Structure formats: C-alpha cells, structure tokens
LOLO-75147 format. One line per field, with one value per residue (C-alpha): x, z, y; chain; residue in one letter. Coordinates in Angstrom, 2 decimals, always signed. Last residue first. Example, Ala and Ser with C-alpha at 12.3 -4.5 7.8 and 13.67 -1.06 7.14 Angstrom:
xx <- c(+13.67:+12.30)
zz <- c(+7.14:+7.80)
yy <- c(-1.06:-4.50)
cadena <- c(A:A)
residuo <- c(s:a)
This chain:
xx <- c(+176.50:+179.51:+180.15:+183.88:+185.46:+189.04:+189.95:+190.52:+187.45:+185.29:+186.79:+186.21:+182.55:+182.07:+184.01:+181.77:+178.70:+180.23:+181.12:+177.58:+176.03:+178.20:+177.72:+173.94:+173.71:+176.00:+173.49:+170.73:+173.15:+173.82:+170.15:+168.84:+167.46:+166.91:+170.38:+169.34:+167.00:+170.17:+170.36:+167.93:+170.40:+173.09:+171.77:+174.60:+172.14:+170.38:+173.69:+174.54:+171.17:+171.71:+175.21:+174.85:+171.69:+170.34:+173.61:+175.52:+173.05:+174.53:+178.08:+178.14:+176.74:+179.31:+182.43:+185.15:+183.59:+183.89:+187.64:+187.95:+185.82:+188.00:+191.15:+190.17:+190.91:+193.86:+194.88:+195.41:+197.18:+197.92:+197.79:+195.50:+193.06:+192.84:+193.51:+191.30:+188.65:+188.47:+188.31:+185.73:+183.60:+183.48:+182.13:+179.62:+178.54:+177.68:+175.71:+173.86:+172.99:+171.89:+169.71:+168.17:+167.50:+165.60:+163.29:+162.83:+159.52:+161.21:+164.78:+163.75:+165.04:+162.37:+158.79:+158.92:+161.32:+162.72:+166.02:+166.54:+169.15:+170.75:+170.87:+172.55:+175.10:+175.87:+175.92:+178.35:+180.58:+180.78:+181.67:+184.33:+185.67:+186.06:+188.00:+190.09:+190.85:+192.27:+194.34:+195.66:+196.73:+198.46:+200.25:+199.73:+198.25:+194.93:+193.15:+193.57:+191.78:+188.88:+188.62:+188.40:+185.69:+183.81:+183.94:+182.48:+179.79:+178.77:+178.63:+176.49:+174.10:+173.96:+173.30:+170.54:+168.95:+169.15:+166.52:+167.86:+168.21:+169.57:+172.03:+173.39:+173.70:+175.05:+177.62:+178.87:+179.46:+181.23:+183.32:+184.57:+185.94:+187.25:+189.24:+190.71:+191.75:+193.17:+195.15:+196.44:+197.69:+201.02:+202.04:+204.12:+201.64:+203.04:+204.02:+201.58:+202.28:+205.99:+205.13:+203.39:+199.82:+198.56:+196.45:+195.05:+194.12:+192.34:+190.25:+189.41:+188.24:+186.24:+184.75:+183.69:+181.90:+180.19:+179.05:+177.43:+175.47:+174.51:+173.09:+170.64:+170.28:+168.30:+165.27:+165.22:+163.39:+160.26:+160.03:+159.11:+160.93:+161.16:+157.87:+156.17:+156.96:+156.05:+155.84:+153.91:+152.84:+155.55:+155.32:+151.55:+151.96:+154.47:+151.97:+149.65:+146.14:+146.31:+149.38:+151.27:+153.66:+155.12:+157.66:+158.92:+158.86:+160.83:+163.30:+164.07:+164.64:+166.81:+168.97:+169.96:+172.08:+174.52:+175.41:+175.72:+178.13:+180.07:+181.14:+183.52:+181.81:+178.33:+176.74:+178.29:+177.53:+173.82:+173.70:+175.35:+173.02:+169.99:+170.83:+172.82:+170.68:+167.57:+169.20:+170.36:+166.75:+165.75:+168.57:+167.26:+163.62:+164.16:+161.27:+157.57:+156.31:+157.46:+154.67:+154.90:+152.11:+153.03:+151.49:+154.72:+154.07:+153.58:+156.93:+158.74:+157.18:+157.54:+160.69:+162.37:+161.64:+163.21:+166.28:+166.70:+166.53:+168.94:+171.41:+171.18:+171.94:+174.97:+176.40:+175.95:+177.65:+180.63:+180.92:+180.70:+183.50:+185.84:+187.11:+190.47:+190.58:+189.59:+185.86:+183.72:+180.65:+177.22:+174.78:+176.64:+177.38:+173.70:+172.96:+175.38:+173.58:+170.23:+171.64:+172.54:+168.92:+167.78:+170.05:+168.53:+165.00:+165.83:+167.45:+164.36:+163.38:+159.73:+158.82:+157.86:+161.44:+162.85:+159.99:+160.01:+163.80:+163.68:+161.14:+163.21:+166.41:+164.85:+163.15:+166.20:+168.60:+166.35:+166.39:+170.16:+170.49:+168.24:+170.21:+173.50:+172.11:+171.07:+174.50:+176.28:+174.13:+174.99:+178.69:+178.60:+176.86:+179.45:+182.32:+185.11:+188.34:+190.47:+189.26:+185.66:+186.51:+188.16:+185.13:+182.54:+184.14:+186.59:+184.79:+181.46:+182.68:+181.90:+178.24:+178.04:+179.90:+177.28:+174.52:+176.25:+176.61:+172.96:+171.90:+173.90:+173.34:+169.86:+171.26:+173.54:+170.35:+168.32:+165.81:+162.07:+159.15:+155.86:+156.58:+155.82:+156.47:+155.67:+158.80:+156.83:+159.44:+161.11:+161.22:+160.50:+160.99:+164.45:+165.75:+167.12:+169.90:+168.90:+165.69:+167.50:+167.66:+164.96:+162.41:+164.30:+167.45:+170.35:+170.36:+169.12:+171.16:+174.27:+173.80:+173.47:+176.40:+178.58:+177.30:+177.89:+181.31:+182.29:+181.25:+183.19:+186.19:+186.21:+186.13:+189.03:+190.98:+190.73:+193.22:+195.94:+198.80:+201.88)
zz <- c(+145.70:+147.99:+151.49:+152.22:+154.07:+154.15:+157.55:+158.94:+157.16:+158.77:+162.16:+161.62:+160.81:+164.01:+166.01:+164.62:+165.85:+169.32:+169.31:+168.26:+170.99:+173.65:+172.32:+172.11:+175.71:+176.74:+175.29:+177.51:+180.45:+179.98:+179.40:+182.55:+183.93:+180.64:+180.77:+183.28:+180.64:+178.99:+181.75:+179.89:+177.00:+179.10:+179.17:+176.96:+174.28:+174.46:+174.13:+171.11:+169.49:+170.15:+168.67:+165.65:+163.59:+164.94:+165.70:+162.82:+160.09:+158.99:+160.00:+157.59:+154.78:+155.46:+154.99:+153.83:+155.84:+158.99:+158.41:+157.73:+160.76:+163.04:+161.42:+161.96:+165.62:+166.37:+162.75:+163.02:+159.66:+159.75:+155.96:+154.60:+157.41:+159.41:+156.55:+154.11:+156.80:+157.26:+153.53:+152.99:+155.75:+153.74:+150.72:+153.00:+154.40:+150.89:+150.19:+153.51:+152.72:+149.13:+149.81:+152.97:+151.26:+148.63:+151.31:+152.74:+154.32:+156.47:+156.54:+157.09:+156.20:+156.40:+155.38:+151.88:+150.84:+153.84:+153.63:+149.87:+150.38:+153.03:+150.53:+147.91:+150.52:+151.29:+147.65:+146.62:+149.66:+149.01:+145.32:+145.96:+149.05:+147.37:+144.55:+147.10:+148.95:+145.81:+144.87:+148.42:+148.35:+144.96:+145.68:+145.14:+147.25:+148.60:+150.81:+153.95:+152.34:+151.21:+154.73:+156.21:+153.74:+154.43:+158.14:+157.56:+155.16:+157.68:+160.57:+158.64:+157.44:+160.83:+162.73:+160.27:+160.71:+164.44:+164.12:+167.08:+164.78:+161.97:+164.35:+165.86:+162.67:+160.71:+163.34:+163.83:+160.10:+159.64:+162.78:+161.41:+158.34:+160.50:+162.74:+159.87:+157.86:+161.03:+161.92:+158.32:+157.98:+159.71:+157.03:+158.86:+157.85:+154.31:+154.53:+152.00:+149.41:+149.40:+148.58:+145.45:+144.56:+141.00:+141.12:+144.60:+143.61:+140.43:+142.34:+145.07:+142.58:+140.75:+144.04:+144.88:+141.51:+142.33:+145.66:+143.83:+141.90:+145.02:+146.96:+144.44:+143.20:+146.42:+144.66:+142.55:+145.33:+144.48:+141.19:+142.99:+142.47:+144.21:+146.01:+143.50:+140.65:+137.24:+138.84:+137.68:+140.15:+139.45:+135.71:+135.84:+138.01:+135.52:+132.75:+134.51:+135.62:+138.98:+139.43:+142.44:+140.07:+138.86:+141.68:+141.55:+137.74:+137.46:+140.16:+138.19:+135.10:+137.13:+138.30:+134.94:+134.13:+136.88:+134.91:+131.72:+133.58:+134.70:+131.12:+130.51:+132.54:+131.73:+130.66:+133.53:+136.18:+135.43:+135.08:+138.48:+140.14:+138.55:+139.48:+142.71:+143.66:+143.45:+145.60:+148.07:+148.38:+149.13:+151.68:+153.62:+153.22:+154.76:+153.27:+153.76:+150.24:+149.43:+151.68:+153.30:+155.77:+159.39:+161.87:+162.77:+160.43:+157.59:+158.19:+158.33:+155.11:+152.64:+153.87:+154.68:+151.22:+149.63:+151.84:+150.99:+147.27:+147.65:+149.57:+147.01:+144.23:+146.08:+146.83:+143.19:+141.95:+144.27:+143.26:+139.56:+139.86:+141.50:+144.85:+145.74:+149.16:+150.20:+150.10:+148.62:+150.83:+149.53:+149.39:+151.46:+154.08:+154.14:+155.08:+158.01:+159.22:+158.90:+160.99:+163.70:+163.65:+163.92:+166.90:+168.65:+167.96:+169.27:+172.41:+173.38:+172.54:+172.05:+168.40:+167.25:+167.13:+165.10:+162.62:+162.06:+161.67:+159.29:+157.02:+157.10:+156.32:+153.29:+151.75:+151.81:+150.78:+147.85:+146.78:+147.21:+144.93:+142.29:+142.40:+142.01:+139.06:+137.36:+137.95:+136.71:+133.58:+132.86:+133.46:+131.06:+128.44:+128.84:+128.17:+130.65:+129.22:+132.24:+132.25:+132.42:+135.42:+137.13:+136.47:+137.72:+141.03:+141.94:+140.03:+141.53:+145.15:+145.59:+144.81:+147.66:+149.95:+149.24:+149.99:+153.29:+154.16:+153.21:+155.58:+158.59:+158.45:+160.01:+163.12:+163.70:+164.01:+161.44:+161.45:+161.03:+162.98:+161.06:+159.75:+163.20:+163.46:+166.97:+168.98:+172.26:+174.56:+172.46:+169.03:+165.71:+163.14:+164.37:+164.14:+167.56:+169.87:+169.29:+171.23:+174.48:+175.63:+177.63:+175.00:+173.20:+174.43:+172.01:+169.53:+166.25:+166.48:+167.30:+164.37:+161.95:+163.70:+162.88:+159.29:+158.53:+160.18:+158.19:+154.91:+155.73:+156.92:+153.78:+151.70:+153.71:+153.23:+149.43:+148.81:+146.30:+148.69:+147.37)
yy <- c(+114.63:+114.45:+113.12:+112.98:+110.09:+111.36:+109.84:+113.34:+114.73:+112.04:+112.86:+116.58:+115.93:+113.93:+116.51:+119.25:+117.39:+117.12:+120.82:+121.75:+119.59:+121.24:+124.78:+124.36:+123.24:+126.11:+128.59:+127.27:+127.21:+130.89:+131.73:+130.05:+126.79:+124.96:+123.40:+120.73:+119.27:+117.93:+115.31:+113.05:+112.83:+111.12:+107.56:+106.31:+105.17:+108.55:+110.43:+108.28:+109.00:+112.75:+112.91:+110.64:+111.19:+114.46:+116.27:+114.70:+115.63:+118.97:+118.05:+115.13:+117.29:+120.02:+117.87:+120.29:+123.09:+120.98:+120.73:+124.46:+125.31:+123.18:+124.65:+128.30:+129.00:+126.71:+127.19:+130.93:+130.92:+134.67:+134.88:+132.16:+131.40:+134.66:+137.08:+135.20:+134.89:+138.66:+139.37:+136.61:+138.15:+141.39:+139.50:+137.74:+141.13:+142.30:+139.13:+139.57:+143.18:+142.53:+139.49:+140.97:+144.31:+142.37:+141.00:+137.51:+136.61:+135.67:+136.96:+140.57:+144.01:+146.67:+147.42:+145.92:+148.70:+150.57:+148.69:+149.08:+151.81:+149.59:+146.74:+148.89:+149.97:+146.34:+145.28:+148.03:+147.53:+143.79:+144.11:+146.77:+144.98:+141.60:+143.22:+145.14:+141.90:+140.34:+143.42:+143.68:+140.04:+140.17:+143.43:+147.13:+149.89:+151.06:+148.54:+150.65:+153.60:+151.43:+150.01:+153.48:+154.47:+151.24:+152.05:+155.50:+154.27:+151.61:+154.07:+156.54:+153.85:+152.14:+155.36:+156.20:+152.76:+152.23:+149.49:+147.45:+144.42:+146.58:+148.25:+145.04:+142.97:+145.93:+146.91:+143.34:+142.85:+146.19:+145.55:+142.22:+143.98:+146.86:+144.52:+142.50:+145.55:+147.12:+144.00:+143.78:+147.36:+146.70:+144.22:+141.62:+138.94:+139.03:+135.37:+133.93:+136.62:+135.75:+132.12:+133.37:+134.20:+133.70:+130.52:+131.18:+134.73:+133.64:+131.09:+133.62:+136.26:+133.60:+132.43:+135.99:+136.05:+132.75:+134.21:+137.13:+134.46:+132.49:+135.46:+136.94:+133.36:+132.95:+134.42:+131.26:+129.43:+131.44:+129.55:+126.34:+123.07:+119.70:+119.04:+121.33:+118.94:+120.35:+123.80:+126.83:+129.51:+132.06:+131.54:+132.07:+135.16:+136.53:+135.88:+138.31:+137.33:+139.09:+141.26:+139.87:+138.06:+141.34:+141.75:+138.17:+138.12:+141.36:+140.30:+137.14:+139.29:+141.69:+138.73:+137.27:+140.35:+139.33:+136.22:+138.27:+140.54:+137.46:+136.78:+133.89:+131.21:+132.51:+129.21:+127.25:+129.87:+130.09:+126.31:+125.84:+128.32:+126.70:+123.12:+123.29:+126.30:+124.13:+121.46:+124.11:+125.24:+121.65:+121.34:+124.32:+123.28:+119.86:+117.92:+117.23:+117.84:+114.31:+112.99:+109.57:+108.90:+109.44:+107.00:+105.23:+102.33:+104.82:+106.50:+103.20:+101.91:+104.78:+106.47:+103.16:+101.76:+104.84:+104.55:+100.87:+101.67:+104.58:+102.43:+99.64:+102.12:+103.52:+100.09:+99.06:+102.23:+101.69:+98.03:+98.84:+101.40:+98.95:+100.25:+101.78:+103.41:+106.93:+106.16:+108.91:+108.97:+109.92:+107.03:+104.42:+107.05:+107.95:+104.33:+104.57:+107.69:+105.93:+103.07:+105.59:+106.73:+103.12:+102.55:+105.54:+104.32:+100.85:+102.22:+104.18:+107.75:+106.93:+107.59:+111.08:+112.37:+109.49:+109.34:+113.08:+113.16:+110.18:+111.88:+115.06:+113.15:+111.46:+114.48:+116.75:+113.95:+113.04:+116.68:+116.78:+113.77:+115.35:+118.61:+116.75:+114.83:+118.06:+119.61:+116.46:+116.39:+120.03:+119.34:+116.40:+118.55:+121.30:+118.94:+118.28:+119.66:+120.46:+124.07:+122.85:+120.69:+123.68:+125.87:+123.40:+122.48:+125.23:+128.00:+126.83:+126.90:+130.60:+129.87:+127.37:+129.76:+132.43:+129.94:+129.11:+132.79:+133.33:+130.53:+131.69:+135.45:+135.27:+133.60:+136.60:+138.64:+140.55:+143.39:+143.68:+142.25:+142.29:+138.80:+137.30:+133.57:+132.35:+131.61:+131.48:+133.05:+134.24:+135.89:+134.15:+136.96:+137.97:+134.42:+133.51:+134.72:+138.36:+137.73:+137.04:+133.38:+131.56:+130.52:+127.81:+126.12:+126.19:+123.30:+124.79:+128.01:+125.98:+123.60:+126.52:+128.19:+125.19:+124.93:+128.62:+128.63:+125.54:+127.15:+130.30:+128.27:+126.13:+129.32:+130.76:+127.52:+127.62:+124.80:+125.64:+124.96:+126.77)
cadena <- c(A:A:A:A:A:A:A:A:A:A:A:A:A:A:A:A:A:A:A:A:A:A:A:A:A:A:A:A:A:A:A:A:A:A:A:A:A:A:A:A:A:A:A:A:A:A:A:A:A:A:A:A:A:A:A:A:A:A:A:A:A:A:A:A:A:A:A:A:A:A:A:A:A:A:A:A:A:A:A:A:A:A:A:A:A:A:A:A:A:A:A:A:A:A:A:A:A:A:A:A:A:A:A:A:A:A:A:A:A:A:A:A:A:A:A:A:A:A:A:A:A:A:A:A:A:A:A:A:A:A:A:A:A:A:A:A:A:A:A:A:A:A:A:A:A:A:A:A:A:A:A:A:A:A:A:A:A:A:A:A:A:A:A:A:A:A:A:A:A:A:A:A:A:A:A:A:A:A:A:A:A:A:A:A:A:A:A:A:A:A:A:A:A:A:A:A:A:A:A:A:A:A:A:A:A:A:A:A:A:A:A:A:A:A:A:A:A:A:A:A:A:A:A:A:A:A:A:A:A:A:A:A:A:A:A:A:A:A:A:A:A:A:A:A:A:A:A:A:A:A:A:A:A:A:A:A:A:A:A:A:A:A:A:A:A:A:A:A:A:A:A:A:A:A:A:A:A:A:A:A:A:A:A:A:A:A:A:A:A:A:A:A:A:A:A:A:A:A:A:A:A:A:A:A:A:A:A:A:A:A:A:A:A:A:A:A:A:A:A:A:A:A:A:A:A:A:A:A:A:A:A:A:A:A:A:A:A:A:A:A:A:A:A:A:A:A:A:A:A:A:A:A:A:A:A:A:A:A:A:A:A:A:A:A:A:A:A:A:A:A:A:A:A:A:A:A:A:A:A:A:A:A:A:A:A:A:A:A:A:A:A:A:A:A:A:A:A:A:A:A:A:A:A:A:A:A:A:A:A:A:A:A:A:A:A:A:A:A:A:A:A:A:A:A:A:A:A:A:A:A:A:A:A:A:A:A:A:A:A:A:A:A:A:A:A:A:A:A:A:A:A:A:A:A:A:A:A:A:A:A:A:A:A:A:A:A)
residuo <- c(x:x:x:x:x:x:x:x:x:x:x:x:x:x:x:x:x:x:x:x:x:x:x:x:x:x:x:x:x:x:x:x:x:x:x:x:x:x:x:x:x:x:x:x:x:x:x:x:x:x:x:x:x:x:x:x:x:x:x:x:x:x:x:x:x:x:x:x:x:x:x:x:x:x:x:x:x:x:x:x:x:x:x:x:x:x:x:x:x:x:x:x:x:x:x:x:x:x:x:x:x:x:x:x:x:x:x:x:x:x:x:x:x:x:x:x:x:x:x:x:x:x:x:x:x:x:x:x:x:x:x:x:x:x:x:x:x:x:x:x:x:x:x:x:x:x:x:x:x:x:x:x:x:x:x:x:x:x:x:x:x:x:x:x:x:x:x:x:x:x:x:x:x:x:x:x:x:x:x:x:x:x:x:x:x:x:x:x:x:x:x:x:x:x:x:x:x:x:x:x:x:x:x:x:x:x:x:x:x:x:x:x:x:x:x:x:x:x:x:x:x:x:x:x:x:x:x:x:x:x:x:x:x:x:x:x:x:x:x:x:x:x:x:x:x:x:x:x:x:x:x:x:x:x:x:x:x:x:x:x:x:x:x:x:x:x:x:x:x:x:x:x:x:x:x:x:x:x:x:x:x:x:x:x:x:x:x:x:x:x:x:x:x:x:x:x:x:x:x:x:x:x:x:x:x:x:x:x:x:x:x:x:x:x:x:x:x:x:x:x:x:x:x:x:x:x:x:x:x:x:x:x:x:x:x:x:x:x:x:x:x:x:x:x:x:x:x:x:x:x:x:x:x:x:x:x:x:x:x:x:x:x:x:x:x:x:x:x:x:x:x:x:x:x:x:x:x:x:x:x:x:x:x:x:x:x:x:x:x:x:x:x:x:x:x:x:x:x:x:x:x:x:x:x:x:x:x:x:x:x:x:x:x:x:x:x:x:x:x:x:x:x:x:x:x:x:x:x:x:x:x:x:x:x:x:x:x:x:x:x:x:x:x:x:x:x:x:x:x:x:x:x:x:x:x:x:x:x:x:x:x:x:x:x:x:x)
C-alpha cells in the first residue's frame, strides 16, 4: 500500500490553486461572490458590515486546516521514530523563523517589482529572486555534502537580506519588517504555536482542544479596559513577527491536526481490499452529499438564507450519517471525519448571529467553526476522489501542487508574470478586462501556468521546505 496522504495533498493543492485564482481574476467586473465577501466589486473597498462567505473565503482556512492535518505526518512520525522532543521544538521554532523571513522577503520583492517599470531588467530580477528562494528552501534530490547545503542556504539568506535593505531603499521604499505577506506570517505563527500545541498533546487530543477556550477567553476579555487579558493581547516582543491575535487561527489548525491523526491512522491500517472498494453503491451518494453540504453553506450564508441553510444542512448531515453507518476501515475513517465536521459546522451555525454574522474579516467564531467543519467534510470527498476512485486526471494536478505549495504560492508573481513580460505577452492581458467571463479566464490561465511550475518542481523532486 502507498502510505502517501493523497487526499491531504489534494486539499492543500486545491487551497493554493484557488488562492492564486482569486488573486489573478480581473477586479471589479465579476459578480460579488467571486471575491471576498467583505471587499465587493466594483471598488473592492473593505466593508466589515457585510456578512457571509464566498468560495474565496474558504481558501485560507482550508490551507490552515491542511497545515494542521500534516502535523501527524511530520512531527508525529518523527516522534514515533525516536526524535527527541527538544529537537522537534527547535525544528518548529526554526520553521517559524524561516517562514517569517519568507513572508517579509517576498512582500518586499513584490512591492519593488510592481512599483518599478515592468521592463526586462525588472522581470529578470524577479526571476533571480525565485532562483534565490530555491537556494534557501529547496531540498535537492541528489547527494550533496551537508556543509555545502548549509553554506548555500546561509549565503542565500545573506543575499536576500541585503536585497531587502538595499534594493527597496533604492526604489524609494524604505525597508520595514512590518510590511510582510500576512498569509505567510500567520502560517509562521501556526508553524510555531500549532506545532507546539500538537507536540505536547501527542497522546491526548482532548488536552489540545482544551487550549482553545483559554484563547477564546483572552480574545473576548481583551476589550475590557485595564484587564490583564488586554495586556496579554497587546504584548509582543516583536510585533513584526508575533501578535496574540494570530492565535485565533488555532481554532482551525488544531481541528486540522485531529483530522490528520484520523488520516494517519487510516493510512497505517487500511489494506489493499480497502483501496478497491469503489464498487460500494453508497460512495457516489456520500461524495455528492459531502460536496452538496459545502456548496449549500457557501451559497446560503452569502445570500443570508440562514434558516434555509440550517434546515438544509441538518437534513444533508442526517443523510450522510445514515450512509456512513456500517463497518469497514474506510467507513470508520469517514465517520470519524463526519462526526467532528458535523459538530463544528452546526456549532458554527449556532454562533452565526454572534458578532453580527459570519465573516472572514474581521473573522468571527462562526467563521472558524463553520470553515473547520466544512474542511472535515471536504476531506471525506477528497478521500473518495483521490484514494478510492483515483480520479487522477482530476486530482493529480492538485496533489502535485499540494506537495510543493511554497513554489506554487510565488510562481505567479516571480515566474509566470515576469516570463510573460519578457515574451511581450503580458500587455495583452488587458484584453481580459472586457467582461466577467474573460476576467475569470485571465485568472484561470495564470493559475494553470503557476500550477505547471509547481508540478514541474514536484516532478523533478525539487521540494521547497522550511
């Protein structure tokens, strides 16, 4: 049996691909549900009074969920092989520091690249940045002396630091570590605090869950003037790297780690017979209803059909519960995902009216619970598609991108667009601003090109890791 978690790769790859898509579709001309719910077209001005979510608002929590689900495969497997706790703690801290550098570095380079004239020199410099990132993060598939790899990495970090300070200043932008990629910065904090939460609760997930109410207590109490909770909330030894408010995303990462444990146990215990059970007549219905629950909640919460959504969600969950009755390794695994996902989803819908309504920004508790619940349900659907039906023509691109997410994340800005500029094609992208269909097609084209870059790196086994 192949012990690779293909469904987890697919979830991570889907999140990265749709993240690129949402960032590259034309602004202003598509329907409101094609953007973040709180930044509607045509002006895309942030409006926190708008409630609801779109498919775009599921991207980041799905990626955070996948990050948590990877802990049993990265941290847990190393612990099982005898790696000491102290070494794992140091690795988690180092990973967070590297991701923080990555967040600051790419944002500084993005600003420099976009503010400069889009000439050949700028495009070549952006490609050079991509090469430099390879030296920082790639794990080469061939044999290389340890000292040589470390030396190459150190030199790359030194060059990158010099570039951030000198290149930004020469372009009229003074270096500021506060100016970073917020998505990667949050991931850096989750790499530290999420990893530590998992590491010290390896054998008791209930203790891991018990961490969350304390975080909730500080978040809710911090509005009280003069309280110690407010002091904790406002304290940061390095605000450019850590702020307590980032810990709210543990409400997604910690449930993800539990899903990862379910997945890890399933992969270790399934047999060859389990992998060919695609003749089960219930599978199409389980797959269809799982996807239907996600679609229903995105649509109804965006349109604010709250009662209809609650009734419809409970009905579909009841049908899914019925279909997941029975025995077998696969059914048992999916039922565990279902129980956790259904609980969080219903909990989130009960919290929906709290804080005015579900909203990504400023994020609400209903957002954490609903999106975590939907991520559990998505894992059921992807498990069927990737591991049982093996629809490789559909899932393989996402699986390959999911194995190299850092490459995919920067590929559009550091490879695709600079290359299009060098080839003289980028200027023709303005053609896609004519209508909504073409505006969406623009995003699809750039996303596919970025995915191809990541897939190529996965194919040659050049994996970026922190």
